[in-house]
C-alpha positions, 0 to 999 in steps of 0.5 A: 268507353271501350276498355283496353285489351289487356290481361286482368293481372295485378302486374298489369293493374300496377302498370296501368296505374302508373301510366294513368298517373303519367297521363294525368300529369301530362294532361295538366302540363299540356293544359298549362302550356295551352293556356300560356300559349293562348295568353301570348297569342292574344298579346301578339294578336293585339300587337299585330292589330295595332301595328297593322293599323299604323303601317296602313296609315303610314303606307297611305301617307307614303303613297300620297307622297309618291302621288305628289312627286309624280304630279310635279315630275314626269314619269320618265324622270321619276323612273330614272331617279329610282332606277339605280339604288345606292343602298341595299337592305338584306334580311337576317332571320333567326329564331327564339323558342317560346313554349316549344315554338321556334318563332322567327326574328327578322332584322334588316341590315343595310350595306352602308351606314350612311343615311343619305344612301337611301336617296338613289339620285341627286337633289338638283333635278328632283322634287322634295315630294320625292324626298319625302316619299323615299324618307317615309318609305325608309322609316316604314321599313322596320315596322313592315319587317316587324309586322311580318315577324309577328304575323308569322309568329301568330301563324306558328303559335296558332298551329301549336295551340291547335296541336296542343288542344288536340292532345289535351282533348285526346288525353281528357276524353279518350286516354284517361277515361280508357285507363280509368275504365280498364283499371276499374275492370281489372280491379273488379275482375281481381276482386271476383277472382279473390272471392272465388278463391276464398270460396274454393278454399273454404270448401276445400277446408270443409272437405278436409275437416269432414274427412278428418273428423267424419262430420258428415257421418256423425249422427245429429245430437 
């Protein structure tokens, strides 16, 4: 692991130790965030799977109703019945923050509150199979909207998990080891300088004592 290109000073050592403490704390917070995101993501995946199975079954039933309606009605009559809808549905989009991810929330709003407005035709010249098809499709709409919501939430949460995972790995395998190696290098360098300084001081002290007392010129006793 390459060390940082910094001056080996005590001030720099103190600065790097503070940065290492911050990096370790950030690493723990990001790991906790990643784990919580994974837990919520897996819950959403499970909900998505169950809801998708339900929607696919209901879509199959809805298609079966339309097939039955087309069997007893002519194609022209079926098209004319559905050509001018009375009801209108608009989609309102909002969001809520989950672990720093703004996941969407979809809600359907109808133009009128009359449940009978889902039928864009009179009942005199249509079959009950078409009524069943329209009603089943109307009942299926909230589940389809909710499925779109949670699938988009899964997509956004997956992207955030991947981004958080990269940050955790960068801190764990690159930044924190680099801080540790640099701190170790500076500490060793400072210790080496301290030893050199003590050695020089001892030599200077010996020289001063020798000069003051002429130890080197005295005959050995």
